[in-house]
PQR file of N, CA, C, O and H, with PARSE charges and radii, in Angstrom:
ATOM      1  N   MET A   1     127.232  96.322 118.374 -0.4000 1.5000
ATOM      2  CA  MET A   1     126.804  96.644 117.039 -0.0000 2.0000
ATOM      3  C   MET A   1     125.635  97.330 116.952  0.5500 1.7000
ATOM      4  O   MET A   1     124.553  96.805 117.213 -0.5500 1.4000
ATOM      5  N   LYS A   2     125.784  98.676 116.540 -0.4000 1.5000
ATOM      6  CA  LYS A   2     124.960 100.022 116.222 -0.0000 2.0000
ATOM      7  C   LYS A   2     123.992  99.305 115.545  0.5500 1.7000
ATOM      8  O   LYS A   2     124.084  98.087 115.386 -0.5500 1.4000
ATOM      9  H   LYS A   2     126.664  99.102 116.328  0.4000 1.0000
ATOM     10  N   THR A   3     122.773 100.180 115.002 -0.4000 1.5000
ATOM     11  CA  THR A   3     121.801  99.890 113.858 -0.0000 2.0000
ATOM     12  C   THR A   3     123.207 100.652 112.852  0.5500 1.7000
ATOM     13  O   THR A   3     124.294 101.211 112.998 -0.5500 1.4000
ATOM     14  H   THR A   3     122.698 101.169 115.131  0.4000 1.0000
ATOM     15  N   ASN A   4     122.192 100.165 111.739 -0.4000 1.5000
ATOM     16  CA  ASN A   4     123.316 101.674 110.425 -0.0000 2.0000
ATOM     17  C   ASN A   4     122.052 101.186 108.958  0.5500 1.7000
ATOM     18  O   ASN A   4     122.019 101.588 107.795 -0.5500 1.4000
ATOM     19  H   ASN A   4     121.309  99.711 111.620  0.4000 1.0000
ATOM     20  N   ILE A   5     121.123 100.145 109.727 -0.4000 1.5000
ATOM     21  CA  ILE A   5     119.998 100.262 108.157 -0.0000 2.0000
ATOM     22  C   ILE A   5     118.709 101.189 108.889  0.5500 1.7000
ATOM     23  O   ILE A   5     118.293 100.912 110.015 -0.5500 1.4000
ATOM     24  H   ILE A   5     121.150  99.819 110.672  0.4000 1.0000
ATOM     25  N   GLY A   6     118.170 102.298 108.083 -0.4000 1.5000
ATOM     26  CA  GLY A   6     117.239 102.602 107.818 -0.0000 2.0000
ATOM     27  C   GLY A   6     115.740 101.643 107.523  0.5500 1.7000
ATOM     28  O   GLY A   6     115.701 100.486 107.106 -0.5500 1.4000
ATOM     29  H   GLY A   6     118.508 102.524 107.169  0.4000 1.0000
ATOM     30  N   SER A   7     114.817 102.347 107.808 -0.4000 1.5000
ATOM     31  CA  SER A   7     113.486 101.703 107.137 -0.0000 2.0000
ATOM     32  C   SER A   7     113.521 101.355 105.503  0.5500 1.7000
ATOM     33  O   SER A   7     113.393 100.220 105.044 -0.5500 1.4000
ATOM     34  H   SER A   7     114.849 103.288 108.146  0.4000 1.0000
ATOM     35  N   ILE A   8     113.685 102.355 104.862 -0.4000 1.5000
ATOM     36  CA  ILE A   8     113.484 102.380 103.649 -0.0000 2.0000
ATOM     37  C   ILE A   8     114.697 101.216 103.156  0.5500 1.7000
ATOM     38  O   ILE A   8     114.331 100.352 102.360 -0.5500 1.4000
ATOM     39  H   ILE A   8     113.789 103.277 105.235  0.4000 1.0000
ATOM     40  N   ASP A   9     115.839 101.212 103.541 -0.4000 1.5000
ATOM     41  CA  ASP A   9     116.548 100.246 102.919 -0.0000 2.0000
ATOM     42  C   ASP A   9     116.735  98.828 103.499  0.5500 1.7000
ATOM     43  O   ASP A   9     117.611  98.049 103.125 -0.5500 1.4000
ATOM     44  H   ASP A   9     116.136 101.914 104.188  0.4000 1.0000
ATOM     45  N   ARG A  10     115.644  98.534 104.631 -0.4000 1.5000
ATOM     46  CA  ARG A  10     115.026  97.502 105.371 -0.0000 2.0000
ATOM     47  C   ARG A  10     114.312  96.977 104.567  0.5500 1.7000
ATOM     48  O   ARG A  10     114.508  95.812 104.222 -0.5500 1.4000
ATOM     49  H   ARG A  10     114.933  99.168 104.936  0.4000 1.0000
ATOM     50  N   VAL A  11     113.358  97.687 104.102 -0.4000 1.5000
ATOM     51  CA  VAL A  11     111.835  97.060 102.969 -0.0000 2.0000
ATOM     52  C   VAL A  11     112.876  96.665 102.203  0.5500 1.7000
ATOM     53  O   VAL A  11     113.079  95.454 102.288 -0.5500 1.4000
ATOM     54  H   VAL A  11     113.199  98.633 104.382  0.4000 1.0000
ATOM     55  N   VAL A  12     113.990  97.558 101.111 -0.4000 1.5000
ATOM     56  CA  VAL A  12     114.433  97.005  99.877 -0.0000 2.0000
ATOM     57  C   VAL A  12     115.101  95.804 100.388  0.5500 1.7000
ATOM     58  O   VAL A  12     114.377  94.809 100.349 -0.5500 1.4000
ATOM     59  H   VAL A  12     113.825  98.542 101.042  0.4000 1.0000
ATOM     60  N   ARG A  13     115.922  95.674 100.714 -0.4000 1.5000
ATOM     61  CA  ARG A  13     116.278  94.544 101.716 -0.0000 2.0000
ATOM     62  C   ARG A  13     115.540  93.088 101.330  0.5500 1.7000
ATOM     63  O   ARG A  13     115.763  92.169 100.541 -0.5500 1.4000
ATOM     64  H   ARG A  13     116.509  96.483 100.746  0.4000 1.0000
ATOM     65  N   ILE A  14     114.352  93.468 102.527 -0.4000 1.5000
ATOM     66  CA  ILE A  14     113.423  91.498 102.757 -0.0000 2.0000
ATOM     67  C   ILE A  14     112.931  91.584 101.127  0.5500 1.7000
ATOM     68  O   ILE A  14     112.884  90.552 100.458 -0.5500 1.4000
ATOM     69  H   ILE A  14     114.171  94.214 103.168  0.4000 1.0000
ATOM     70  N   ILE A  15     112.469  93.276 100.389 -0.4000 1.5000
ATOM     71  CA  ILE A  15     111.734  92.271  98.889 -0.0000 2.0000
ATOM     72  C   ILE A  15     113.216  91.688  98.088  0.5500 1.7000
ATOM     73  O   ILE A  15     113.283  90.568  97.582 -0.5500 1.4000
ATOM     74  H   ILE A  15     112.508  94.114 100.932  0.4000 1.0000
ATOM     75  N   ALA A  16     114.291  92.628  98.094 -0.4000 1.5000
ATOM     76  CA  ALA A  16     115.314  91.855  96.966 -0.0000 2.0000
ATOM     77  C   ALA A  16     115.217  90.610  97.406  0.5500 1.7000
ATOM     78  O   ALA A  16     114.655  89.928  96.549 -0.5500 1.4000
ATOM     79  H   ALA A  16     114.237  93.538  98.505  0.4000 1.0000
ATOM     80  N   GLY A  17     115.695  89.591  98.972 -0.4000 1.5000
ATOM     81  CA  GLY A  17     116.164  89.151  99.897 -0.0000 2.0000
ATOM     82  C   GLY A  17     114.969  87.955  99.547  0.5500 1.7000
ATOM     83  O   GLY A  17     115.117  86.763  99.276 -0.5500 1.4000
ATOM     84  H   GLY A  17     116.151  90.145  99.668  0.4000 1.0000
ATOM     85  N   VAL A  18     113.530  88.920  99.690 -0.4000 1.5000
ATOM     86  CA  VAL A  18     112.556  86.924  99.148 -0.0000 2.0000
ATOM     87  C   VAL A  18     112.940  86.991  97.492  0.5500 1.7000
ATOM     88  O   VAL A  18     112.932  86.037  96.715 -0.5500 1.4000
ATOM     89  H   VAL A  18     113.410  89.888  99.910  0.4000 1.0000
ATOM     90  N   THR A  19     113.312  88.542  97.158 -0.4000 1.5000
ATOM     91  CA  THR A  19     112.624  87.679  95.567 -0.0000 2.0000
ATOM     92  C   THR A  19     113.994  86.857  94.612  0.5500 1.7000
ATOM     93  O   THR A  19     113.655  86.234  93.605 -0.5500 1.4000
ATOM     94  H   THR A  19     113.319  89.317  97.789  0.4000 1.0000
ATOM     95  N   LEU A  20     115.239  86.898  94.929 -0.4000 1.5000
ATOM     96  CA  LEU A  20     115.688  86.436  95.153 -0.0000 2.0000
ATOM     97  C   LEU A  20     116.432  84.936  95.694  0.5500 1.7000
ATOM     98  O   LEU A  20     117.538  84.530  95.335 -0.5500 1.4000
ATOM     99  H   LEU A  20     115.513  87.404  95.747  0.4000 1.0000
ATOM    100  N   ILE A  21     115.372  84.172  96.775 -0.4000 1.5000
ATOM    101  CA  ILE A  21     115.290  83.269  96.733 -0.0000 2.0000
ATOM    102  C   ILE A  21     114.030  82.925  96.011  0.5500 1.7000
ATOM    103  O   ILE A  21     114.247  82.272  94.991 -0.5500 1.4000
ATOM    104  H   ILE A  21     114.474  84.501  97.067  0.4000 1.0000
ATOM    105  N   ALA A  22     112.662  83.203  96.275 -0.4000 1.5000
ATOM    106  CA  ALA A  22     111.808  83.172  95.477 -0.0000 2.0000
ATOM    107  C   ALA A  22     112.463  82.240  93.266  0.5500 1.7000
ATOM    108  O   ALA A  22     112.233  81.209  92.634 -0.5500 1.4000
ATOM    109  H   ALA A  22     112.486  83.734  97.104  0.4000 1.0000
ATOM    110  N   LEU A  23     113.153  83.340  93.101 -0.4000 1.5000
ATOM    111  CA  LEU A  23     113.361  83.071  92.058 -0.0000 2.0000
ATOM    112  C   LEU A  23     113.883  81.745  91.892  0.5500 1.7000
ATOM    113  O   LEU A  23     113.223  80.792  91.478 -0.5500 1.4000
ATOM    114  H   LEU A  23     113.340  84.177  93.615  0.4000 1.0000
ATOM    115  N   ALA A  24     115.485  81.706  92.339 -0.4000 1.5000
ATOM    116  CA  ALA A  24     116.435  80.010  93.002 -0.0000 2.0000
ATOM    117  C   ALA A  24     114.940  78.873  93.083  0.5500 1.7000
ATOM    118  O   ALA A  24     114.727  78.177  92.091 -0.5500 1.4000
ATOM    119  H   ALA A  24     116.021  82.480  92.676  0.4000 1.0000
ATOM    120  N   ALA A  25     113.939  78.762  94.358 -0.4000 1.5000
ATOM    121  CA  ALA A  25     112.736  78.288  94.401 -0.0000 2.0000
ATOM    122  C   ALA A  25     112.986  77.214  92.972  0.5500 1.7000
ATOM    123  O   ALA A  25     113.386  76.096  92.648 -0.5500 1.4000
ATOM    124  H   ALA A  25     114.112  79.328  95.165  0.4000 1.0000
ATOM    125  N   THR A  26     112.405  78.525  92.425 -0.4000 1.5000
ATOM    126  CA  THR A  26     111.194  78.180  91.315 -0.0000 2.0000
ATOM    127  C   THR A  26     112.331  78.059  90.138  0.5500 1.7000
ATOM    128  O   THR A  26     111.920  78.463  89.050 -0.5500 1.4000
ATOM    129  H   THR A  26     112.079  79.434  92.689  0.4000 1.0000
ATOM    130  N   GLY A  27     113.349  77.697  90.146 -0.4000 1.5000
ATOM    131  CA  GLY A  27     114.280  77.488  88.933 -0.0000 2.0000
ATOM    132  C   GLY A  27     114.850  78.593  88.231  0.5500 1.7000
ATOM    133  O   GLY A  27     115.802  78.438  87.466 -0.5500 1.4000
ATOM    134  H   GLY A  27     113.683  77.369  91.029  0.4000 1.0000
ATOM    135  N   ILE A  28     114.262  79.812  88.473 -0.4000 1.5000
ATOM    136  CA  ILE A  28     114.290  80.478  87.396 -0.0000 2.0000
ATOM    137  C   ILE A  28     115.578  81.230  87.037  0.5500 1.7000
ATOM    138  O   ILE A  28     115.935  81.853  86.036 -0.5500 1.4000
ATOM    139  H   ILE A  28     113.489  79.938  89.095  0.4000 1.0000
ATOM    140  N   ILE A  29     116.091  80.974  88.107 -0.4000 1.5000
ATOM    141  CA  ILE A  29     116.768  81.383  88.641 -0.0000 2.0000
ATOM    142  C   ILE A  29     118.554  80.699  89.201  0.5500 1.7000
ATOM    143  O   ILE A  29     118.215  79.935  90.104 -0.5500 1.4000
ATOM    144  H   ILE A  29     115.801  80.468  88.919  0.4000 1.0000
ATOM    145  N   SER A  30     120.032  80.613  89.121 -0.4000 1.5000
ATOM    146  CA  SER A  30     120.866  79.645  89.809 -0.0000 2.0000
ATOM    147  C   SER A  30     120.357  78.758  90.874  0.5500 1.7000
ATOM    148  O   SER A  30     119.131  78.689  90.782 -0.5500 1.4000
ATOM    149  H   SER A  30     120.307  81.234  88.387  0.4000 1.0000
ATOM    150  N   VAL A  31     120.925  77.895  92.065 -0.4000 1.5000
ATOM    151  CA  VAL A  31     120.843  78.240  93.330 -0.0000 2.0000
ATOM    152  C   VAL A  31     121.521  79.540  93.868  0.5500 1.7000
ATOM    153  O   VAL A  31     121.508  79.966  95.024 -0.5500 1.4000
ATOM    154  H   VAL A  31     121.921  77.950  92.140  0.4000 1.0000
ATOM    155  N   TRP A  32     122.148  80.100  92.702 -0.4000 1.5000
ATOM    156  CA  TRP A  32     123.493  81.466  93.576 -0.0000 2.0000
ATOM    157  C   TRP A  32     121.353  82.569  93.865  0.5500 1.7000
ATOM    158  O   TRP A  32     120.659  83.127  94.715 -0.5500 1.4000
ATOM    159  H   TRP A  32     122.158  79.754  91.764  0.4000 1.0000
ATOM    160  N   GLY A  33     121.363  82.433  93.369 -0.4000 1.5000
ATOM    161  CA  GLY A  33     119.627  82.978  94.223 -0.0000 2.0000
ATOM    162  C   GLY A  33     119.523  83.149  95.382  0.5500 1.7000
ATOM    163  O   GLY A  33     118.969  84.177  95.771 -0.5500 1.4000
ATOM    164  H   GLY A  33     121.926  81.980  92.678  0.4000 1.0000
ATOM    165  N   TYR A  34     120.154  81.944  96.556 -0.4000 1.5000
ATOM    166  CA  TYR A  34     119.815  81.650  97.482 -0.0000 2.0000
ATOM    167  C   TYR A  34     120.508  82.222  98.637  0.5500 1.7000
ATOM    168  O   TYR A  34     120.398  81.944  99.831 -0.5500 1.4000
ATOM    169  H   TYR A  34     120.603  81.109  96.240  0.4000 1.0000
ATOM    170  N   PHE A  35     121.603  83.499  97.744 -0.4000 1.5000
ATOM    171  CA  PHE A  35     121.830  84.199  98.770 -0.0000 2.0000
ATOM    172  C   PHE A  35     121.413  85.199  98.967  0.5500 1.7000
ATOM    173  O   PHE A  35     122.020  86.224  99.275 -0.5500 1.4000
ATOM    174  H   PHE A  35     121.693  83.725  96.774  0.4000 1.0000
ATOM    175  N   GLY A  36     119.828  84.962  98.750 -0.4000 1.5000
ATOM    176  CA  GLY A  36     119.227  86.274  99.047 -0.0000 2.0000
ATOM    177  C   GLY A  36     118.971  86.514 100.674  0.5500 1.7000
ATOM    178  O   GLY A  36     118.478  87.346 101.436 -0.5500 1.4000
ATOM    179  H   GLY A  36     119.334  84.128  98.500  0.4000 1.0000
ATOM    180  N   VAL A  37     119.501  85.487 100.688 -0.4000 1.5000
ATOM    181  CA  VAL A  37     118.931  85.120 102.665 -0.0000 2.0000
ATOM    182  C   VAL A  37     119.894  86.100 103.441  0.5500 1.7000
ATOM    183  O   VAL A  37     119.526  86.493 104.548 -0.5500 1.4000
ATOM    184  H   VAL A  37     119.901  84.810 100.069  0.4000 1.0000
ATOM    185  N   VAL A  38     121.070  86.506 102.947 -0.4000 1.5000
ATOM    186  CA  VAL A  38     121.762  87.536 103.080 -0.0000 2.0000
ATOM    187  C   VAL A  38     121.894  89.492 103.563  0.5500 1.7000
ATOM    188  O   VAL A  38     122.300  90.286 104.410 -0.5500 1.4000
ATOM    189  H   VAL A  38     121.370  86.187 102.048  0.4000 1.0000
ATOM    190  N   PRO A  39     120.885  89.284 101.674 -0.5600 1.5000
ATOM    191  CA  PRO A  39     119.977  90.531 102.736  0.2800 2.0000
ATOM    192  C   PRO A  39     118.942  90.718 103.629  0.5500 1.7000
ATOM    193  O   PRO A  39     118.671  91.815 104.117 -0.5500 1.4000
ATOM    194  N   LEU A  40     118.096  89.248 103.962 -0.4000 1.5000
ATOM    195  CA  LEU A  40     117.316  89.493 104.748 -0.0000 2.0000
ATOM    196  C   LEU A  40     117.719  89.256 106.188  0.5500 1.7000
ATOM    197  O   LEU A  40     116.887  89.662 106.999 -0.5500 1.4000
ATOM    198  H   LEU A  40     118.316  88.357 103.566  0.4000 1.0000
ATOM    199  N   LEU A  41     118.922  88.632 106.743 -0.4000 1.5000
ATOM    200  CA  LEU A  41     119.316  88.248 107.838 -0.0000 2.0000
ATOM    201  C   LEU A  41     119.732  89.762 108.258  0.5500 1.7000
ATOM    202  O   LEU A  41     119.296  90.162 109.337 -0.5500 1.4000
ATOM    203  H   LEU A  41     119.598  88.303 106.084  0.4000 1.0000
ATOM    204  N   THR A  42     120.711  90.813 107.322 -0.4000 1.5000
ATOM    205  CA  THR A  42     121.336  92.053 107.332 -0.0000 2.0000
ATOM    206  C   THR A  42     119.822  93.029 107.816  0.5500 1.7000
ATOM    207  O   THR A  42     119.901  94.118 108.384 -0.5500 1.4000
ATOM    208  H   THR A  42     121.065  90.488 106.445  0.4000 1.0000
ATOM    209  N   ALA A  43     118.397  92.291 107.410 -0.4000 1.5000
ATOM    210  CA  ALA A  43     117.375  93.561 107.264 -0.0000 2.0000
ATOM    211  C   ALA A  43     116.436  93.942 108.548  0.5500 1.7000
ATOM    212  O   ALA A  43     115.916  94.927 109.071 -0.5500 1.4000
ATOM    213  H   ALA A  43     118.333  91.406 106.949  0.4000 1.0000
ATOM    214  N   PHE A  44     116.597  92.020 108.780 -0.4000 1.5000
ATOM    215  CA  PHE A  44     116.074  91.973 110.228 -0.0000 2.0000
ATOM    216  C   PHE A  44     116.687  92.635 111.985  0.5500 1.7000
ATOM    217  O   PHE A  44     116.180  93.132 112.990 -0.5500 1.4000
ATOM    218  H   PHE A  44     117.020  91.220 108.355  0.4000 1.0000
ATOM    219  N   VAL A  45     118.591  92.080 111.295 -0.4000 1.5000
ATOM    220  CA  VAL A  45     119.432  92.704 112.394 -0.0000 2.0000
ATOM    221  C   VAL A  45     119.915  94.051 112.325  0.5500 1.7000
ATOM    222  O   VAL A  45     120.933  94.473 112.874 -0.5500 1.4000
ATOM    223  H   VAL A  45     119.003  91.676 110.478  0.4000 1.0000
ATOM    224  N   ARG A  46     118.892  94.873 111.416 -0.4000 1.5000
ATOM    225  CA  ARG A  46     119.554  96.146 111.354 -0.0000 2.0000
ATOM    226  C   ARG A  46     120.838  96.484 111.559  0.5500 1.7000
ATOM    227  O   ARG A  46     121.188  97.432 112.261 -0.5500 1.4000
ATOM    228  H   ARG A  46     118.065  94.530 110.970  0.4000 1.0000
ATOM    229  N   PHE A  47     121.745  95.565 110.832 -0.4000 1.5000
ATOM    230  CA  PHE A  47     123.134  96.201 110.449 -0.0000 2.0000
ATOM    231  C   PHE A  47     123.785  95.102 109.667  0.5500 1.7000
ATOM    232  O   PHE A  47     123.741  93.874 109.744 -0.5500 1.4000
ATOM    233  H   PHE A  47     121.460  94.795 110.262  0.4000 1.0000
ATOM    234  N   CYS A  48     124.626  96.260 108.608 -0.4000 1.5000
ATOM    235  CA  CYS A  48     125.401  96.244 107.943 -0.0000 2.0000
ATOM    236  C   CYS A  48     126.936  95.989 107.839  0.5500 1.7000
ATOM    237  O   CYS A  48     127.633  97.000 107.762 -0.5500 1.4000
ATOM    238  H   CYS A  48     124.661  97.257 108.545  0.4000 1.0000
ATOM    239  N   PRO A  49     127.402  95.077 107.830 -0.5600 1.5000
ATOM    240  CA  PRO A  49     128.731  95.524 108.058  0.2800 2.0000
ATOM    241  C   PRO A  49     129.500  95.909 107.191  0.5500 1.7000
ATOM    242  O   PRO A  49     130.603  96.454 107.228 -0.5500 1.4000
ATOM    243  N   ALA A  50     128.580  95.460 106.083 -0.4000 1.5000
ATOM    244  CA  ALA A  50     129.961  95.863 104.865 -0.0000 2.0000
ATOM    245  C   ALA A  50     129.480  97.604 104.702  0.5500 1.7000
ATOM    246  O   ALA A  50     129.964  98.251 103.774 -0.5500 1.4000
ATOM    247  H   ALA A  50     127.684  95.017 106.052  0.4000 1.0000
ATOM    248  N   TYR A  51     128.508  98.258 105.678 -0.4000 1.5000
ATOM    249  CA  TYR A  51     128.267  99.581 105.647 -0.0000 2.0000
ATOM    250  C   TYR A  51     129.964 100.433 106.543  0.5500 1.7000
ATOM    251  O   TYR A  51     130.789 101.332 106.380 -0.5500 1.4000
ATOM    252  H   TYR A  51     128.115  97.733 106.432  0.4000 1.0000
ATOM    253  N   LEU A  52     129.601  99.376 107.430 -0.4000 1.5000
ATOM    254  CA  LEU A  52     130.832 100.309 107.932 -0.0000 2.0000
ATOM    255  C   LEU A  52     132.714 100.225 107.383  0.5500 1.7000
ATOM    256  O   LEU A  52     133.705 100.329 108.106 -0.5500 1.4000
ATOM    257  H   LEU A  52     128.931  98.646 107.562  0.4000 1.0000
ATOM    258  N   PRO A  53     132.680 100.118 106.655 -0.5600 1.5000
ATOM    259  CA  PRO A  53     134.387 100.883 105.978  0.2800 2.0000
ATOM    260  C   PRO A  53     133.952 101.961 105.046  0.5500 1.7000
ATOM    261  O   PRO A  53     134.851 102.564 104.460 -0.5500 1.4000
ATOM    262  N   PHE A  54     132.568 102.337 104.789 -0.4000 1.5000
ATOM    263  CA  PHE A  54     132.395 103.165 103.957 -0.0000 2.0000
ATOM    264  C   PHE A  54     131.639 103.863 105.219  0.5500 1.7000
ATOM    265  O   PHE A  54     130.442 104.059 105.008 -0.5500 1.4000
ATOM    266  H   PHE A  54     131.838 101.846 105.265  0.4000 1.0000
ATOM    267  N   GLY A  55     132.112 104.267 106.468 -0.4000 1.5000
ATOM    268  CA  GLY A  55     130.671 105.290 106.859 -0.0000 2.0000
ATOM    269  C   GLY A  55     129.435 105.416 106.691  0.5500 1.7000
ATOM    270  O   GLY A  55     128.746 106.246 107.284 -0.5500 1.4000
ATOM    271  H   GLY A  55     133.085 104.108 106.640  0.4000 1.0000
ATOM    272  N   ILE A  56     128.986 104.514 105.774 -0.4000 1.5000
ATOM    273  CA  ILE A  56     126.988 104.647 105.342 -0.0000 2.0000
ATOM    274  C   ILE A  56     126.349 103.993 106.447  0.5500 1.7000
ATOM    275  O   ILE A  56     126.490 102.898 106.991 -0.5500 1.4000
ATOM    276  H   ILE A  56     129.547 103.840 105.293  0.4000 1.0000
ATOM    277  N   ASN A  57     125.458 105.184 106.652 -0.4000 1.5000
ATOM    278  CA  ASN A  57     124.280 105.019 108.120 -0.0000 2.0000
ATOM    279  C   ASN A  57     122.733 105.004 107.738  0.5500 1.7000
ATOM    280  O   ASN A  57     122.029 105.841 108.304 -0.5500 1.4000
ATOM    281  H   ASN A  57     125.344 106.074 106.211  0.4000 1.0000
ATOM    282  N   THR A  58     122.206 104.228 106.932 -0.4000 1.5000
ATOM    283  CA  THR A  58     120.671 105.067 106.504 -0.0000 2.0000
ATOM    284  C   THR A  58     119.673 105.134 107.280  0.5500 1.7000
ATOM    285  O   THR A  58     118.527 105.325 106.874 -0.5500 1.4000
ATOM    286  H   THR A  58     122.777 103.548 106.472  0.4000 1.0000
ATOM    287  N   CYS A  59     120.129 104.920 109.015 -0.4000 1.5000
ATOM    288  CA  CYS A  59     119.639 105.081 109.275 -0.0000 2.0000
ATOM    289  C   CYS A  59     119.247 106.606 110.272  0.5500 1.7000
ATOM    290  O   CYS A  59     120.083 107.303 110.847 -0.5500 1.4000
ATOM    291  H   CYS A  59     121.060 104.764 109.345  0.4000 1.0000
ATOM    292  N   THR A  60     117.719 106.828 110.246 -0.4000 1.5000
ATOM    293  CA  THR A  60     118.221 108.403 110.728 -0.0000 2.0000
ATOM    294  C   THR A  60     118.133 108.814 111.987  0.5500 1.7000
ATOM    295  O   THR A  60     118.386 109.953 112.377 -0.5500 1.4000
ATOM    296  H   THR A  60     117.040 106.262 109.779  0.4000 1.0000
ATOM    297  N   ALA A  61     117.601 107.462 112.959 -0.4000 1.5000
ATOM    298  CA  ALA A  61     117.457 107.685 114.004 -0.0000 2.0000
ATOM    299  C   ALA A  61     118.885 108.006 115.075  0.5500 1.7000
ATOM    300  O   ALA A  61     119.075 108.611 116.130 -0.5500 1.4000
ATOM    301  H   ALA A  61     117.395 106.536 112.642  0.4000 1.0000
ATOM    302  N   GLU A  62     119.641 107.277 114.183 -0.4000 1.5000
ATOM    303  CA  GLU A  62     121.113 107.785 114.568 -0.0000 2.0000
ATOM    304  C   GLU A  62     122.261 108.479 113.730  0.5500 1.7000
ATOM    305  O   GLU A  62     123.488 108.442 113.627 -0.5500 1.4000
ATOM    306  H   GLU A  62     119.487 106.785 113.326  0.4000 1.0000
ATOM    307  N   LYS A  63     120.974 109.250 113.091 -0.4000 1.5000
ATOM    308  CA  LYS A  63     121.996 110.513 112.977 -0.0000 2.0000
ATOM    309  C   LYS A  63     121.580 111.502 113.781  0.5500 1.7000
ATOM    310  O   LYS A  63     122.310 112.492 113.815 -0.5500 1.4000
ATOM    311  H   LYS A  63     119.978 109.279 113.174  0.4000 1.0000
ATOM    312  N   GLN A  64     120.318 111.511 114.636 -0.4000 1.5000
ATOM    313  CA  GLN A  64     120.118 112.662 115.046 -0.0000 2.0000
ATOM    314  C   GLN A  64     120.735 112.848 115.973  0.5500 1.7000
ATOM    315  O   GLN A  64     120.738 113.967 116.486 -0.5500 1.4000
ATOM    316  H   GLN A  64     119.725 110.706 114.609  0.4000 1.0000
ATOM    317  N   LYS A  65     121.464 111.807 116.494 -0.4000 1.5000
ATOM    318  CA  LYS A  65     121.935 112.392 117.753 -0.0000 2.0000
ATOM    319  C   LYS A  65     123.260 112.053 118.005  0.5500 1.7000
ATOM    320  O   LYS A  65     123.819 112.460 119.023 -0.5500 1.4000
ATOM    321  H   LYS A  65     121.461 110.898 116.077  0.4000 1.0000
TER
END
């Protein structure tokens, strides 16, 4: 499992995940907001399986190799 999530992508995923979970926890959006766990997990693992079929890699360290 190679890293395919870069720093900026990682920060955006963390912010989006925390925001979705917070909105769901406060009742502003439905329980579907708890799917914010997915971007959080992919940010911490630094791997997104949805990027594989499209060949997307936002990790600059991998691009230099």
